[in-house]
DSSP file (Angstrom, degrees, kcal/mol; ACC not computed):
  #  RESIDUE AA STRUCTURE BP1 BP2  ACC     N-H-->O    O-->H-N    N-H-->O    O-->H-N    TCO  KAPPA ALPHA  PHI   PSI    X-CA   Y-CA   Z-CA
    1    1 A M    >         0   0    0      0, 0.0     3,-1.6     0, 0.0    41,-0.0   0.000 360.0 360.0 360.0  38.5   -5.5   -3.2   24.5
    2    2 A E  T 3   +     0   0    0      1,-0.3     0, 0.0     3,-0.0     0, 0.0   0.788 360.0  68.8 -60.5 -25.1   -3.8   -6.5   25.5
    3    3 A E  T 3  S+     0   0    0     39,-0.1     2,-1.0     2,-0.1    -1,-0.3   0.738  75.8  92.5 -67.6 -21.1   -2.5   -6.7   21.9
    4    4 A L    <   +     0   0    0     -3,-1.6     2,-0.3     4,-0.1    -1,-0.1  -0.629  63.0 146.8 -76.4 106.8   -0.2   -3.7   22.6
    5    5 A S     >  -     0   0    0     -2,-1.0     4,-2.3     1,-0.1     5,-0.2  -0.754  66.9 -93.2-134.6 175.5    2.9   -5.4   23.7
    6    6 A R  H  > S+     0   0    0     -2,-0.3     4,-2.7     1,-0.2     5,-0.2   0.889 124.7  54.3 -59.5 -39.4    6.6   -5.2   23.6
    7    7 A E  H  > S+     0   0    0      1,-0.2     4,-2.6     2,-0.2    -1,-0.2   0.904 107.4  50.0 -62.7 -40.7    6.7   -7.3   20.4
    8    8 A C  H  > S+     0   0    0     -5,-0.2     4,-2.4     2,-0.2    -1,-0.2   0.918 111.4  48.6 -64.2 -42.9    4.3   -4.9   18.8
    9    9 A L  H  X S+     0   0    0     -4,-2.3     4,-2.6     1,-0.2    -2,-0.2   0.929 112.8  47.4 -61.5 -45.7    6.4   -1.9   19.7
   10   10 A M  H  X S+     0   0    0     -4,-2.7     4,-2.3     1,-0.2    -2,-0.2   0.883 110.8  51.9 -65.3 -37.6    9.6   -3.7   18.5
   11   11 A E  H  X S+     0   0    0     -4,-2.6     4,-2.4     2,-0.2    -1,-0.2   0.925 111.3  47.4 -62.9 -43.9    7.8   -4.6   15.2
   12   12 A T  H  X S+     0   0    0     -4,-2.4     4,-2.9     1,-0.2     5,-0.2   0.919 112.2  48.7 -64.0 -44.4    6.7   -1.0   14.7
   13   13 A L  H  X S+     0   0    0     -4,-2.6     4,-2.2     1,-0.2    -1,-0.2   0.890 110.6  52.1 -62.4 -38.4   10.2    0.3   15.4
   14   14 A D  H  X S+     0   0    0     -4,-2.3     4,-0.7     2,-0.2    -2,-0.2   0.926 112.3  45.0 -63.2 -45.1   11.7   -2.2   13.0
   15   15 A V  H >< S+     0   0    0     -4,-2.4     3,-1.0     1,-0.2    -2,-0.2   0.949 116.3  45.5 -62.9 -49.2    9.3   -1.1   10.2
   16   16 A F  H >< S+     0   0    0     -4,-2.9     3,-1.7     1,-0.2    -1,-0.2   0.806 102.2  64.9 -68.3 -29.8    9.9    2.6   10.9
   17   17 A S  H 3< S+     0   0    0     -4,-2.2    -1,-0.2     1,-0.3    -2,-0.2   0.748 101.6  51.6 -67.2 -20.2   13.6    2.3   11.1
   18   18 A G  T << S+     0   0    0     -3,-1.0     2,-0.4    -4,-0.7    -1,-0.3   0.371  99.9  81.5 -94.3   5.0   13.7    1.2    7.5
   19   19 A L    <   -     0   0    0     -3,-1.7     2,-0.7    -4,-0.1     9,-0.0  -0.864  64.3-149.2-113.8 144.1   11.7    4.2    6.3
   20   20 A K        -     0   0    0     -2,-0.4     2,-1.6     2,-0.1     8,-0.3  -0.903  19.4-162.9-106.5  99.9   12.7    7.8    5.5
   21   21 A R        +     0   0    0     -2,-0.7    58,-0.3     6,-0.2     2,-0.2  -0.299  23.7 160.5 -88.0  53.7    9.5    9.6    6.4
   22   22 A I    >   -     0   0    0     -2,-1.6     3,-2.5    56,-0.1     6,-0.4  -0.554  56.1 -83.8 -73.2 138.1   10.1   12.9    4.6
   23   23 A G  T 3  S+     0   0    0      1,-0.3    -1,-0.1    54,-0.2     3,-0.1  -0.116 112.9   7.6 -47.8 127.1    6.8   14.8    4.1
   24   24 A G  T 3  S+     0   0    0     55,-0.3    -1,-0.3     1,-0.3     2,-0.1   0.401  98.6 131.6  84.1  -2.9    5.0   13.6    1.0
   25   25 A S  S <> S-     0   0    0     -3,-2.5     4,-1.7     1,-0.1    -1,-0.3  -0.332  71.3-114.0 -81.7 164.5    7.3   10.7    0.3
   26   26 A E  H  > S+     0   0    0      1,-0.2     4,-2.3     2,-0.2     5,-0.2   0.883 118.4  55.2 -61.5 -38.6    6.3    7.1   -0.5
   27   27 A D  H  > S+     0   0    0     -7,-0.3     4,-2.5     1,-0.2    -1,-0.2   0.867 103.3  54.4 -65.2 -35.3    7.9    6.1    2.8
   28   28 A E  H  > S+     0   0    0     -6,-0.4     4,-2.2    -8,-0.3    -1,-0.2   0.929 110.6  46.2 -62.4 -42.8    5.7    8.6    4.7
   29   29 A H  H  X S+     0   0    0     -4,-1.7     4,-2.7     2,-0.2    -2,-0.2   0.862 110.8  53.0 -67.9 -35.8    2.6    7.0    3.1
   30   30 A R  H  X S+     0   0    0     -4,-2.3     4,-2.4     2,-0.2    -2,-0.2   0.924 109.6  48.9 -63.1 -43.7    3.9    3.5    3.9
   31   31 A A  H  X S+     0   0    0     -4,-2.5     4,-2.2     2,-0.2    -2,-0.2   0.923 112.3  47.6 -62.1 -44.7    4.3    4.5    7.6
   32   32 A C  H  X S+     0   0    0     -4,-2.2     4,-2.6     1,-0.2    -1,-0.2   0.926 111.5  50.8 -61.9 -45.3    0.8    6.0    7.7
   33   33 A G  H  X S+     0   0    0     -4,-2.7     4,-2.5     1,-0.2    -1,-0.2   0.879 108.5  52.8 -60.2 -39.0   -0.6    2.9    6.0
   34   34 A Y  H  X S+     0   0    0     -4,-2.4     4,-2.2     2,-0.2    -1,-0.2   0.935 111.0  46.0 -61.6 -47.0    1.2    0.7    8.6
   35   35 A L  H  X S+     0   0    0     -4,-2.2     4,-2.7     2,-0.2    -2,-0.2   0.897 111.8  51.3 -65.4 -40.2   -0.3    2.6   11.5
   36   36 A I  H  X S+     0   0    0     -4,-2.6     4,-2.5     2,-0.2    -1,-0.2   0.930 109.5  50.7 -60.8 -45.5   -3.8    2.6    9.9
   37   37 A K  H  X S+     0   0    0     -4,-2.5     4,-2.4     1,-0.2    -2,-0.2   0.920 111.7  47.7 -58.6 -45.3   -3.6   -1.2    9.5
   38   38 A K  H  X S+     0   0    0     -4,-2.2     4,-1.8     2,-0.2    -2,-0.2   0.927 110.9  50.1 -63.6 -45.9   -2.6   -1.7   13.1
   39   39 A L  H  <>S+     0   0    0     -4,-2.7     5,-3.0     1,-0.2    -1,-0.2   0.908 112.3  48.2 -59.7 -41.5   -5.3    0.6   14.4
   40   40 A Q  H ><5S+     0   0    0     -4,-2.5     3,-1.5     1,-0.2    -1,-0.2   0.890 107.4  55.3 -66.7 -39.3   -7.9   -1.3   12.4
   41   41 A E  H 3<5S+     0   0    0     -4,-2.4    -1,-0.2     1,-0.3    -2,-0.2   0.861 108.9  48.7 -59.3 -35.2   -6.5   -4.7   13.6
   42   42 A W  T 3<5S-     0   0    0     -4,-1.8    -1,-0.3    -5,-0.1    -2,-0.2   0.421 120.0-111.7 -85.8   1.1   -7.1   -3.5   17.1
   43   43 A G  T < 5 +     0   0    0     -3,-1.5    -3,-0.2     1,-0.2    -2,-0.1   0.742  69.8 142.8  76.8  22.5  -10.6   -2.3   16.3
   44   44 A I      < -     0   0    0     -5,-3.0    -1,-0.2    -6,-0.2    -2,-0.1  -0.865  47.2-136.0 -98.9 112.5   -9.8    1.4   16.7
   45   45 A P        +     0   0    0      0, 0.0    41,-1.9     0, 0.0     2,-0.3  -0.420  36.6 161.3 -67.3 141.2  -11.7    3.4   14.1
   46   46 A C  E     -A   85   0A   0     39,-0.3     2,-0.3    40,-0.1    39,-0.2  -0.980  26.3-152.8-155.0 163.3   -9.6    6.1   12.4
   47   47 A R  E     -A   84   0A   0     37,-1.7    37,-1.7    -2,-0.3     2,-0.5  -0.967  15.8-133.5-136.7 152.7   -9.3    8.3    9.4
   48   48 A V  E     -A   83   0A   0     -2,-0.3     2,-0.5    35,-0.2    35,-0.2  -0.946  17.9-163.6-108.7 126.2   -6.4    9.9    7.5
   49   49 A Y  E     -A   82   0A   0     33,-2.3    33,-1.3    -2,-0.5     2,-0.4  -0.937   7.3-169.7-107.7 126.9   -6.8   13.6    6.7
   50   50 A E        +     0   0    0     -2,-0.5     2,-0.3    31,-0.2    -2,-0.0  -0.914   5.4 179.8-116.2 144.8   -4.4   15.0    4.1
   51   51 A C        -     0   0    0     -2,-0.4     2,-0.6     2,-0.0    -2,-0.0  -0.960  37.9 -98.9-137.6 157.2   -3.9   18.6    3.2
   52   52 A D        +     0   0    0     -2,-0.3     2,-0.4     2,-0.0    -2,-0.0  -0.667  48.9 176.3 -75.0 119.8   -1.7   20.5    0.8
   53   53 A G        -     0   0    0     -2,-0.6     2,-1.2     2,-0.1    26,-0.0  -0.988  30.9-143.3-128.7 138.0    1.2   21.7    2.7
   54   54 A Y        +     0   0    0     -2,-0.4     2,-0.5     2,-0.0    -2,-0.0  -0.706  40.1 159.1-101.4  82.2    4.2   23.5    1.4
   55   55 A V        -     0   0    0     -2,-1.2     2,-0.4    24,-0.1    -2,-0.1  -0.892  26.2-151.0-110.1 132.9    6.9   22.0    3.6
   56   56 A S        -     0   0    0     -2,-0.5    21,-0.2     2,-0.0   -33,-0.1  -0.846  15.2-173.4-106.6 138.1   10.5   22.1    2.6
   57   57 A T        -     0   0    0     -2,-0.4    -2,-0.0    19,-0.1   -35,-0.0  -0.747  24.3-156.4-123.3  82.2   13.2   19.6    3.5
   58   58 A P        -     0   0    0      0, 0.0    17,-0.2     0, 0.0     3,-0.1  -0.294  15.7-162.9 -65.0 140.9   16.3   21.2    2.1
   59   59 A I  S    S+     0   0    0      1,-0.3     2,-0.3    15,-0.1     0, 0.0   0.771  78.0  11.2 -87.9 -32.3   19.2   19.0    1.3
   60   60 A E        +     0   0    0     13,-0.1    -1,-0.3     2,-0.0     2,-0.3  -0.998  67.1 162.4-149.5 143.7   21.7   21.8    1.2
   61   61 A A  E     -B   72   0B   0     11,-0.7    11,-2.0    -2,-0.3     2,-0.3  -0.971  12.0-164.2-153.6 165.3   21.7   25.5    2.2
   62   62 A S  E     -B   71   0B   0     -2,-0.3     2,-0.4     9,-0.2     7,-0.1  -0.985  11.2-143.3-151.0 160.2   24.1   28.3    2.9
   63   63 A V  E     -B   70   0B   0      7,-1.3     7,-1.7    -2,-0.3     2,-0.5  -0.990  10.9-153.0-126.0 132.9   24.1   31.7    4.6
   64   64 A T  E     +B   69   0B   0     -2,-0.4     2,-0.5     5,-0.2     5,-0.2  -0.933  13.7 179.2-109.4 123.8   26.1   34.7    3.3
   65   65 A V  E >  S-B   68   0B   0      3,-2.6     3,-2.1    -2,-0.5    -2,-0.0  -0.948  73.8 -33.4-126.1 109.2   27.1   37.3    5.9
   66   66 A E  T 3  S-     0   0    0     -2,-0.5    -1,-0.1     1,-0.3     3,-0.1   0.899 127.3 -42.0  45.8  50.5   29.2   40.2    4.5
   67   67 A G  T 3  S+     0   0    0      1,-0.2     2,-0.5     0, 0.0    -1,-0.3   0.390 112.8 120.4  84.1  -4.8   30.9   37.9    2.0
   68   68 A W  E <   -B   65   0B   0     -3,-2.1    -3,-2.6     2,-0.0     2,-0.5  -0.835  46.4-160.3 -96.9 127.9   31.4   35.0    4.4
   69   69 A I  E     +B   64   0B   0     -2,-0.5    -5,-0.2    -5,-0.2    -7,-0.0  -0.923  10.6 179.7-111.4 127.9   29.7   31.7    3.3
   70   70 A R  E     -B   63   0B   0     -7,-1.7    -7,-1.3    -2,-0.5     2,-0.0  -0.979  24.3-131.3-127.3 119.0   29.1   29.0    5.9
   71   71 A P  E     -B   62   0B   0      0, 0.0     2,-0.4     0, 0.0    -9,-0.2  -0.365  20.3-143.6 -66.9 147.0   27.4   25.8    4.8
   72   72 A L  E     -B   61   0B   0    -11,-2.0   -11,-0.7    -2,-0.0     3,-0.0  -0.867  11.4-122.8-110.5 146.6   24.5   24.6    6.9
   73   73 A K        -     0   0    0     -2,-0.4   -13,-0.1   -13,-0.1     2,-0.0  -0.647  37.6-101.8 -83.3 143.7   23.6   21.0    7.8
   74   74 A P        -     0   0    0      0, 0.0   -15,-0.1     0, 0.0    -1,-0.1  -0.365  29.1-161.8 -64.8 144.3   20.1   19.8    6.8
   75   75 A F        -     0   0    0    -17,-0.2     2,-0.1    -2,-0.0   -16,-0.0  -0.823  14.3-148.9-127.4  89.6   17.6   19.6    9.6
   76   76 A P        -     0   0    0      0, 0.0   -19,-0.1     0, 0.0   -17,-0.0  -0.353  12.6-170.8 -66.5 135.5   14.7   17.4    8.4
   77   77 A V        -     0   0    0    -21,-0.2   -54,-0.2    -2,-0.1    -2,-0.0  -0.899  15.7-147.0-125.3  99.6   11.3   18.2    9.8
   78   78 A P        -     0   0    0      0, 0.0   -56,-0.1     0, 0.0   -57,-0.0  -0.330   6.9-159.6 -68.2 148.6    8.8   15.5    8.9
   79   79 A S        -     0   0    0    -58,-0.3   -55,-0.3   -24,-0.1     3,-0.1  -0.722  16.8-169.9-127.2  81.5    5.2   16.4    8.3
   80   80 A P        -     0   0    0      0, 0.0   -51,-0.1     0, 0.0   -57,-0.1  -0.270  31.2 -94.7 -71.1 157.6    3.2   13.3    8.8
   81   81 A P        -     0   0    0      0, 0.0     2,-0.6     0, 0.0   -31,-0.2  -0.328  45.6-103.2 -63.2 154.4   -0.5   13.1    7.8
   82   82 A I  E     -A   49   0A   0    -33,-1.3   -33,-2.3    -3,-0.1     2,-0.5  -0.718  37.3-167.4 -83.4 123.2   -2.9   13.8   10.6
   83   83 A V  E     -A   48   0A   0     -2,-0.6     2,-0.4   -35,-0.2   -35,-0.2  -0.957   6.2-174.8-113.3 123.9   -4.4   10.5   11.9
   84   84 A R  E     -A   47   0A   0    -37,-1.7   -37,-1.7    -2,-0.5     2,-0.3  -0.957  17.2-140.7-121.0 135.7   -7.4   10.9   14.2
   85   85 A T  E      A   46   0A   0     -2,-0.4   -39,-0.3   -39,-0.2   -41,-0.0  -0.678 360.0 360.0 -88.5 150.1   -9.2    8.2   16.1
   86   86 A E              0   0    0    -41,-1.9   -40,-0.1    -2,-0.3    -1,-0.1   0.415 360.0 360.0-100.6 360.0  -13.0    8.4   16.3
């Protein structure tokens, strides 16, 4: 794995920093595709398994307690595809 270097790490971070990897988004698929390409370049066999998942990434929410409303900040929880090496 000599190819795994600081430059490779920085390149990956650069690519990922420009993506919003929210579950099911185009950017999530781009990120997965990037990783698959890299694994294949390194000769590491892999597969992508996708499943139907009902994951919510709410943009806005609130809680009402006895007439009191308090806004909540979004807390994104990414749900990336499962990538397994063989």
